[in-house]
C-alpha positions in Angstrom: 35.1 45.0 -40.3 37.1 46.3 -37.3 40.7 45.0 -37.2 42.4 43.4 -34.2 42.9 46.7 -32.4 39.2 46.8 -31.5 39.9 44.3 -28.7 42.6 46.5 -27.1 42.2 48.7 -24.0 44.2 51.6 -25.4 42.0 54.4 -26.8 44.8 55.2 -29.3 44.8 51.7 -30.7 41.0 51.7 -30.7 41.1 54.9 -32.8 42.7 52.7 -35.5 40.3 49.8 -35.2 38.4 50.8 -38.3 41.4 51.4 -40.5 41.7 49.3 -43.6 45.2 48.5 -42.4 45.6 45.0 -41.1 47.0 46.2 -37.8 48.3 44.0 -35.0 49.0 45.0 -31.5 52.6 44.3 -30.4 52.8 40.6 -29.4 53.9 37.2 -30.4 51.2 36.7 -33.0 52.5 39.6 -35.1 56.2 38.7 -34.6 55.5 35.1 -35.6 53.6 36.2 -38.7 56.6 38.3 -39.8 58.9 35.3 -39.4 56.6 32.8 -41.1 55.8 35.1 -44.0 59.3 36.6 -44.3 57.9 40.2 -44.2 59.4 43.3 -42.6 57.5 44.9 -39.8 56.1 48.4 -40.1 56.0 49.7 -36.5 53.9 52.8 -35.8 54.2 54.3 -32.4 52.0 57.2 -31.2 49.5 58.3 -28.6 45.9 59.5 -28.6 46.5 63.2 -27.9 49.2 63.5 -30.6 48.2 66.0 -33.4 50.6 64.7 -36.1 49.6 61.1 -35.3 46.1 62.1 -36.3 47.3 63.8 -39.4 49.2 60.7 -40.6 46.2 58.5 -39.7 43.8 60.6 -41.7 46.1 60.9 -44.7 47.4 57.3 -44.9 46.0 54.8 -42.5 42.4 55.6 -43.4 43.2 55.4 -47.1 42.3 52.1 -48.7 45.0 52.4 -51.4 47.8 53.2 -48.9 46.5 50.4 -46.6 46.6 47.9 -49.5 50.3 48.6 -50.0 51.0 48.3 -46.3 49.1 45.0 -46.1 50.9 43.6 -49.1 54.4 44.2 -48.1 54.4 44.4 -44.2 53.2 43.1 -41.0 51.8 46.3 -39.4 52.0 46.8 -35.7 50.5 49.8 -33.9 51.8 50.7 -30.4 50.5 53.2 -27.8 53.7 54.7 -26.5 51.9 55.5 -23.2 51.1 51.8 -22.6 54.4 50.5 -23.9 57.0 53.0 -22.9 59.5 50.1 -23.0 59.1 49.8 -26.7 59.1 53.6 -27.2 62.4 53.9 -25.2 64.1 51.3 -27.4 62.8 52.4 -30.8 63.2 56.2 -30.2 66.8 55.4 -29.3 67.2 53.2 -32.4 65.8 56.0 -34.6 68.3 58.4 -33.2 71.1 56.0 -34.0 69.8 55.3 -37.5 68.8 58.8 -38.5 71.3 60.8 -36.4 68.5 63.0 -35.2 65.8 63.1 -32.5 62.6 61.2 -33.1 59.1 62.0 -31.9 55.6 60.9 -32.6 54.3 59.4 -34.7 57.4 57.2 -34.9 57.5 55.1 -38.1 60.1 52.3 -38.1 60.7 49.3 -40.3 62.0 46.2 -38.5 63.4 42.9 -39.4 61.3 39.9 -38.1 63.8 39.7 -35.2 62.6 43.2 -34.1 65.8 45.0 -35.1 65.0 48.2 -37.1 66.7 49.0 -40.3 65.1 52.2 -41.5 62.6 54.8 -40.2 61.5 58.3 -39.5 58.6 60.1 -37.8 55.7 61.6 -39.7 55.6 60.7 -43.4 53.0 62.6 -45.6 50.9 60.7 -48.1 52.2 62.9 -50.9 55.8 64.2 -51.0 56.1 67.5 -49.2 58.0 69.2 -46.3 61.2 67.7 -47.9 59.8 64.2 -47.0 59.0 61.4 -49.5 55.5 60.3 -50.2 54.4 57.4 -48.0 53.5 54.8 -50.7 56.8 55.2 -52.7 58.6 55.0 -49.4 56.8 51.7 -48.5 57.7 50.2 -51.9 61.3 51.2 -51.7 61.7 49.8 -48.1 60.1 46.5 -49.1 62.5 46.3 -52.0 65.5 47.0 -49.7 64.3 44.3 -47.3 64.5 41.6 -50.0 67.5 42.8 -52.0 69.9 44.2 -49.4 69.7 41.6 -46.6 73.4 41.3 -46.1 73.8 45.1 -45.7 70.8 45.2 -43.3 72.4 42.3 -41.3 75.6 44.3 -40.9 73.8 47.4 -39.9 71.7 45.4 -37.4 74.8 44.0 -35.8 76.2 47.5 -35.4 73.0 48.8 -33.9 72.8 46.0 -31.3 76.4 46.7 -30.4 75.7 50.3 -29.9 72.8 49.4 -27.7 75.2 47.2 -25.7 77.7 50.1 -25.2 74.9 52.5 -24.2 74.5 51.1 -20.7 76.8 52.7 -18.1 79.4 50.6 -16.3 80.3 50.9 -12.7 83.4 52.8 -11.5 85.6 51.3 -8.9 85.6 54.3 -6.5 83.6 57.5 -6.4 83.9 60.4 -4.0 80.7 62.4 -3.9 80.7 66.2 -3.7 78.5 69.2 -4.6 80.4 70.2 -7.7 77.8 68.7 -10.0 75.0 70.6 -8.3 76.8 73.9 -8.9 77.6 73.0 -12.6 73.9 72.1 -13.2 72.8 75.4 -11.8 75.4 77.2 -13.9 74.2 75.4 -17.1 70.6 76.2 -16.4 71.5 79.8 -15.7 73.3 80.1 -19.1 70.3 78.7 -21.0 67.7 80.8 -19.0 65.6 83.2 -21.1 65.6 86.4 -18.9 62.7 87.9 -20.9 60.2 85.2 -21.3 61.4 82.7 -18.7 62.2 79.1 -19.4 65.3 77.5 -20.8 66.4 77.6 -24.4 64.3 78.7 -27.3 61.3 77.5 -29.2 59.7 75.1 -28.9 59.7 75.6 -25.2 58.8 72.9 -22.7 57.9 73.5 -19.0 60.7 71.3 -17.5 59.3 71.0 -14.0 62.0 68.6 -12.8 64.7 71.2 -13.6 62.8 73.9 -11.9 62.2 71.8 -8.8 66.0 71.2 -8.7 66.6 74.9 -8.9 64.2 75.7 -6.0 65.9 73.0 -3.9 69.3 74.3 -4.8 68.3 77.9 -4.0 66.9 76.9 -0.6 69.6 74.5 0.5 72.4 76.4 -1.1 71.2 80.0 -0.4 71.2 81.1 -4.1 68.6 83.7 -4.9 69.3 83.6 -8.6 67.9 80.1 -8.8 64.7 81.2 -7.1 64.4 84.2 -9.4 64.7 82.1 -12.6 62.0 79.7 -11.4 59.5 82.3 -10.2 60.0 84.4 -13.3 59.4 81.3 -15.5 56.3 80.3 -13.6 54.8 83.8 -13.8 55.3 83.9 -17.6 53.9 80.4 -18.1 50.8 81.3 -16.0 50.2 84.4 -18.1 50.7 82.5 -21.4 48.5 80.6 -23.7 50.2 77.3 -22.6 47.9 77.7 -19.6 44.2 77.3 -20.1 43.1 80.7 -18.8 39.4 79.6 -18.5 39.5 75.9 -17.5 42.9 75.4 -15.8 45.7 73.0 -16.7 48.7 73.3 -18.9 49.2 72.1 -22.5 52.3 70.1 -23.3 54.6 72.7 -24.7 54.7 76.1 -26.5 55.6 76.4 -30.2 57.1 79.9 -29.5 59.5 81.2 -26.9 56.7 83.5 -25.3 54.5 80.6 -24.0 51.8 82.0 -26.2 50.7 79.3 -28.6 50.8 75.7 -27.4 50.2 72.3 -29.0 46.9 72.0 -27.2 47.0 68.5 -25.8 46.8 68.4 -22.0 48.8 65.6 -20.4 48.4 64.3 -16.8 52.2 63.8 -16.5 52.9 67.6 -17.1 50.2 68.9 -14.8 51.0 66.7 -11.8 54.6 68.1 -11.4 53.5 71.6 -12.4 50.8 71.5 -9.7 53.5 70.6 -7.1 55.8 73.2 -8.4 53.3 76.1 -8.4 52.3 75.0 -4.9 55.9 75.4 -3.7 56.1 78.8 -5.5 53.0 80.0 -3.7 54.4 78.9 -0.4 57.7 80.7 -1.1 56.3 83.9 -2.5 52.6 84.2 -1.5 51.8 85.5 -5.0 48.1 85.3 -5.9 48.8 84.3 -9.5 50.5 81.1 -8.3 47.6 80.2 -6.1 45.2 80.9 -9.0 47.1 78.3 -11.1 47.1 75.7 -8.2 43.4 76.1 -7.9 42.9 75.9 -11.7 44.9 72.7 -12.1 43.3 71.0 -9.1 39.8 72.0 -10.3 40.5 70.8 -13.8 41.8 67.5 -12.6 38.9 66.7 -10.4 36.3 68.0 -12.9 37.6 66.5 -16.1 40.3 63.9 -15.4 39.2 61.8 -12.4 37.3 58.6 -13.1 34.3 57.7 -10.9 36.4 54.8 -9.6 39.1 57.2 -8.4 42.0 56.9 -10.9 43.0 59.8 -13.1 42.6 59.7 -16.9 45.7 60.2 -19.1 45.1 63.1 -21.5 43.0 65.4 -23.5 43.4 65.6 -27.3 44.8 68.6 -29.1 42.1 68.4 -31.7 38.4 68.7 -31.9 36.4 68.5 -35.1 39.8 67.7 -36.8 41.2 71.1 -35.9 43.9 71.7 -33.4 42.9 74.1 -30.6 39.4 74.7 -31.9 37.8 74.0 -28.5 40.0 76.7 -26.8 40.3 79.7 -29.1 38.0 82.7 -29.6 37.1 85.5 -31.9 36.3 88.9 -30.3 32.8 88.6 -31.8 32.1 85.3 -30.0 33.2 86.7 -26.7 31.4 90.0 -27.1 28.1 88.2 -27.8 28.2 86.5 -24.4 29.3 89.4 -22.2 28.1 92.8 -21.1 29.8 95.8 -22.6 31.8 96.4 -19.4 32.8 92.7 -19.1 33.9 92.5 -22.7 36.1 95.6 -22.3 37.9 94.0 -19.4 38.2 90.6 -21.1 39.5 92.2 -24.3 42.2 94.2 -22.5 43.1 91.4 -20.1 43.2 88.5 -22.6 44.5 90.4 -25.6 41.4 90.3 -27.8 42.1 94.0 -28.6 45.4 92.9 -30.1 46.0 91.3 -33.5 45.0 87.6 -33.7 47.7 85.2 -32.5 46.3 81.9 -33.9 45.2 80.5 -37.2 42.1 81.7 -39.2 41.9 85.0 -37.3 41.4 83.5 -33.9 42.8 84.4 -30.5 44.3 82.0 -27.9 43.8 83.7 -24.6 46.8 85.1 -22.8 47.2 87.6 -20.0 48.1 90.6 -22.1 47.5 93.2 -19.3 47.3 92.6 -15.5 44.1 93.7 -13.8 46.0 96.4 -11.8 46.9 98.2 -15.1 43.3 97.9 -16.3 41.9 99.3 -13.0 44.3 102.2 -13.1 43.5 103.0 -16.7 39.7 103.0 -15.9 40.0 104.7 -12.5 38.0 101.9 -11.0 38.7 99.8 -7.8 40.6 96.7 -8.5 38.0 94.6 -6.6 35.3 95.8 -9.0 37.5 94.9 -12.1 38.2 91.5 -10.6 34.5 90.7 -10.0 33.6 91.6 -13.5 36.4 89.4 -14.9 35.2 86.5 -12.8 31.6 87.0 -14.0 32.9 87.1 -17.6 35.1 84.0 -17.1 32.1 82.0 -15.9 30.1 83.0 -19.0 32.9 82.2 -21.4 33.6 78.9 -19.7 29.9 77.8 -19.8 29.7 78.7 -23.5 32.9 76.8 -24.2 31.5 73.7 -22.5 28.9 73.5 -25.2 31.5 73.1 -28.0 32.6 69.7 -29.3 35.1 68.6 -26.7 38.6 67.2 -27.5 38.8 63.4 -27.1 39.8 62.1 -23.7 42.2 59.2 -23.3 40.5 57.3 -20.4 43.2 54.7 -19.7 44.7 54.9 -16.2 48.5 54.7 -16.0 50.1 54.1 -12.7 53.2 56.3 -13.4 51.2 59.3 -14.6 48.6 58.9 -11.7 51.5 58.9 -9.3 52.7 62.3 -10.6 49.3 63.8 -10.1 48.8 62.1 -6.7 51.9 63.8 -5.5 50.8 67.2 -6.9 47.3 66.9 -5.4 48.6 65.7 -2.0 51.1 68.6 -1.8 48.7 71.2 -2.9 46.0 70.0 -0.6 48.4 69.9 2.4 49.9 73.4 1.7 46.6 75.1 0.9 44.4 73.2 3.4 42.1 71.8 0.8 40.7 68.5 2.1 38.9 67.7 -1.2 42.2 67.7 -3.0 43.7 65.3 -0.4 40.7 63.0 -0.7 41.1 63.1 -4.5 44.7 61.9 -4.2 43.7 59.2 -1.7 40.9 57.9 -4.0 43.5 57.5 -6.8 45.9 55.7 -4.6 43.1 53.4 -3.3 42.0 52.6 -6.9 45.6 51.6 -7.9 46.1 49.6 -4.7 42.8 47.8 -5.1 42.8 47.1 -8.9 46.3 47.4 -10.3 48.3 45.8 -7.4 47.8 42.1 -7.8 49.8 39.2 -6.3 52.4 41.6 -5.0 53.0 43.3 -8.4 51.7 46.3 -10.3 50.0 46.4 -13.7 50.9 49.4 -15.7 47.5 50.3 -17.2 43.8 49.9 -16.6 40.7 50.7 -18.6 37.1 49.5 -18.6 37.8 47.2 -15.6 40.8 45.5 -17.2 44.3 46.0 -15.7 47.2 44.5 -17.6 50.8 44.8 -18.8 53.7 44.4 -16.4 54.5 47.7 -14.8 57.7 49.5 -15.5 60.4 51.3 -13.4 58.5 54.6 -13.6 55.3 53.0 -12.2 57.0 51.7 -9.1 59.4 54.6 -8.5 56.8 57.4 -9.1 54.2 55.6 -7.0 56.6 55.2 -4.1 57.5 58.9 -4.3 53.8 59.8 -4.4 53.1 57.7 -1.3 55.8 59.5 0.6 54.1 62.8 -0.3 50.7 61.5 0.7 52.0 60.1 4.0 53.1 63.7 4.9 49.7 65.0 4.0 47.6 62.5 6.0 49.3 59.5 7.5 47.7 56.1 6.7 49.5 53.0 7.8 48.2 51.1 4.7 50.0 53.7 2.5 53.3 53.1 4.3 52.9 49.3 3.9 52.2 49.8 0.2 55.3 52.0 -0.1 57.5 49.4 1.5 56.1 46.7 -0.8 56.8 48.8 -3.8 60.4 49.4 -2.6 61.0 45.7 -2.2 59.8 45.0 -5.7 62.1 47.7 -7.0 65.1 46.0 -5.4 64.0 42.4 -6.3 62.8 42.9 -9.9 64.5 46.1 -11.3 67.8 46.7 -9.6 71.1 45.8 -11.4 72.8 44.5 -8.2 76.2 44.2 -9.9 76.5 47.6 -11.6 73.9 49.6 -9.7 70.9 51.5 -11.0 67.6 50.2 -12.2 66.4 48.7 -15.5 63.3 50.1 -17.1 61.7 46.7 -17.2 61.5 43.9 -14.6 63.7 40.8 -14.6 60.8 38.7 -15.7 59.6 41.1 -18.5 59.2 40.1 -22.1 62.6 39.8 -23.8 63.2 42.7 -26.2 66.2 43.7 -28.3 67.5 46.0 -25.5 66.9 46.6 -21.8 67.5 50.2 -21.1 68.4 51.9 -17.7 67.1 55.4 -18.4 69.0 58.1 -16.4 68.2 61.4 -18.2 65.2 63.6 -17.2 62.9 64.2 -20.2 59.3 65.4 -20.1 59.1 63.2 -17.0 61.8 62.8 -14.4 64.2 59.8 -14.7 62.9 56.6 -13.2 66.4 56.0 -11.8 66.5 59.5 -10.3 63.1 59.1 -8.6 63.7 55.5 -7.5 67.0 56.5 -5.8 65.4 59.6 -4.2 62.4 57.8 -2.9 64.3 54.8 -1.7 66.8 57.0 0.1 64.0 58.9 1.8 62.1 55.7 2.8 65.4 54.3 4.0 65.8 57.3 6.4 62.2 57.0 7.6 62.4 53.3 8.3 66.1 53.0 9.1 66.3 50.4 6.3 69.9 50.0 5.0 68.9 48.0 1.9 67.0 51.0 0.5 69.8 53.5 1.4 72.5 51.2 -0.2 70.5 50.8 -3.4 70.2 54.5 -3.7 73.9 54.9 -3.1 74.7 52.3 -5.8 72.6 54.2 -8.2 74.4 57.5 -7.5 77.7 55.7 -7.8 76.8 54.3 -11.2 75.7 57.6 -12.7 78.0 60.0 -10.8 80.7 60.1 -13.5 78.1 61.2 -16.0 77.1 64.2 -14.0 80.2 66.1 -15.0 79.5 65.7 -18.7 76.0 67.1 -18.8 74.7 67.8 -15.3 71.5 69.6 -16.5 70.2 66.2 -17.8 70.4 64.6 -14.4 68.5 66.9 -12.1 66.4 64.2 -10.4 69.5 62.2 -9.6 71.2 65.5 -8.5 68.4 66.0 -6.0 69.2 62.5 -4.7 72.8 63.5 -4.5 71.9 66.7 -2.6 70.0 64.6 0.0 72.8 62.1 0.2 75.3 64.9 1.1 72.8 66.5 3.5 70.3 63.9 4.7 66.6 65.0 5.0 65.2 66.0 8.3 62.5 63.6 9.5 60.0 65.3 11.7 57.7 63.0 13.7 54.7 64.6 15.3 52.9 62.4 17.9 49.6 63.5 19.3 46.1 62.7 20.3 43.7 62.7 17.3 43.5 66.0 15.5 45.7 67.7 18.1 48.5 68.3 15.7 46.3 70.3 13.2 47.5 73.7 14.5 51.1 72.6 14.4 50.8 71.3 10.9 49.1 74.4 9.7 52.1 76.5 10.9 54.7 74.0 9.6 53.2 73.8 6.1 53.5 77.5 5.6 57.3 77.0 5.0 59.1 75.7 1.9 61.4 73.0 3.3 62.3 70.6 0.5 64.7 68.6 2.6 62.2 68.1 5.5 59.7 65.3 5.8 56.9 65.8 8.3 54.9 62.8 9.5 51.9 63.5 11.8 51.0 60.3 13.7 47.8 60.8 15.6 46.2 58.5 18.1 47.1 54.9 18.9 48.5 53.4 15.7 49.0 49.6 15.8 51.8 48.2 13.6 54.1 51.2 13.3 57.7 50.5 12.4 60.1 50.9 15.3 61.7 54.0 13.9 58.3 55.8 14.0 57.2 54.6 17.4 57.3 57.6 19.8 55.3 58.4 22.9 53.6 61.7 23.4 53.8 63.4 26.8 51.3 66.2 26.0 48.9 67.0 23.2 51.7 67.2 20.6 55.3 66.0 20.9 57.9 66.4 18.1 61.1 64.6 17.2 63.6 65.7 14.6 66.0 63.2 13.2 68.7 63.6 10.5 70.8 60.6 9.4 71.4 58.5 12.4 70.9 61.3 15.0 67.9 62.7 16.7 67.2 65.7 18.9 65.4 65.4 22.3 61.7 65.8 22.2 60.3 69.2 21.3 57.1 70.4 22.7 56.9 74.0 21.4 55.9 74.6 17.8 58.0 77.8 17.3 61.1 76.0 18.6 60.4 73.2 16.1 60.1 75.7 13.2 63.4 77.3 14.2 65.1 73.9 14.3 63.7 72.9 10.9 64.8 76.3 9.3 68.3 75.9 10.5 68.6 72.3 9.5 67.1 72.9 6.1 69.8 75.4 5.1 72.6 73.6 6.9 73.2 76.8 8.9 72.4 75.1 12.2 73.3 71.6 13.4 71.5 69.0 15.4 73.0 68.8 18.8 72.3 65.2 18.4 72.0 62.1 20.4 72.5 58.8 18.7 69.2 57.0 18.0 
């Protein structure tokens, strides 16, 4: 019979519904059982696209003998880290304190009935190997420790809770902001930059889109070409690597090598949204066709495979199919040759490296760009256009054949925070490249969230099969606010501005620490847990505090709302002393600092319906990260006072920065010149007070 997880919305939990383990979802029933039965809790945290989570499940959780030991000694709780990032934050940090090393997934922790962990690790094999103990002997040893070493565990628990208490930053009395931290973050990233393969640090290598966005902004607003060079070189190498799906579009989560060649094959929405925005910016900056190819590939993949009929975006694609990682994506030369003409195969083999030794397990090839088409065209003395046409024909055939393979599983829950990251990417890409379908896709996702996951003035974090539930987290509100500001620049809708304002108000009312500054990860009325973090570091996703501060600061400038600006400033004040210690870890907050020191330019276009299209097309050809452009067309009822402007001809433009605005501008080229000079700080607004 299925266990309790069969009733959950999480596909990851449902994957374990037929385990012989007596699983509980996290909740009061499981915690009460632990207290009443005086049993420790075995907490297992993972996610549906996680390869090693599947390995541990197949080895141990599906095994009746292992399950019997788990059921005898423990109350077993399974958690989807994507639905419950609050628990994952806490227990990853606890693992780090207990084990003195980083965690990961699956996370396996043993808790006291009061939720405080006393031992743990990540993946444990069923039989001892990899210098790890076998899972059953470990379970028996931990159960014995629980009953025989309670005093020692109590002392350790007290120390752990004390460490949690001291991990929260405290406010400084006075802070004087300057750009030193921006320069130090750039210097640190420059030192860790891989000049050959791109990226930062060695293997395993992650994309780090937040850090690269910071570098592009730093380069543009600080005039540093090295920062541009590092980002563009990295994006080229990633686009040519196996981390990018050369046939179907979209990026995998990370590369196991420093060359971006072999990934762990799961595709996550939260990676691809920021990377879509980043490649869009890179294309606007450079005009390079390879960047446009990636933008098109990600957008097509998202709309084809990741958007639900109702509008929201699904969470992820699994790494595995048929119990083998990457099987859906890799090829043999024989498989490819059987589908293509002789000429097509020759080009594919040279371009994607099928004429090189195999680069993946069991003599398979993961496709990479081994030779550019220009080199192949020169070697064959053929026109580049002809080579490109043959490659396109071959790609279509390979993609169609791949579609008939057993597909990786898809996690179809809809998470607000991850959707917001993709909404932002799709809105920016659609605006910059003039793709109305991408813009419509982003609006459909926003409308789904607004209609089904925003209830009684609050967000739910997750939705699946018509059920939205779980109190939303800081990331949900902050990322969604940031995405709406991007969408408002793409196509202004008053309902989106009102939604943004409502989200900002909840951030201040339910998440802000009004005494010390900054934002808690959970709301003031959230379930009480052993710790309430205020995450400030950027990880695979940007910091919720960083994006909350950046978006509130921008909305504050748009609306002239001091409450939002002051909350952003309090957040910067809280974390500013930490920037000096490890500035590379705070790039989203540093982008907020940059816009605090040089406020964004707010460009308001007022026009008759559709009259601003030609202006917008010209303006969107420029990379201006510190400029927000809002095109308000026709008679709009209910505009806030700061956006209410007349128009004296077809298009009238106003440029404001801080509390100052220029006189009306009625020439597009003059507006471009003003924006360029204001973006770099080389010019100044000969301003009138608003």
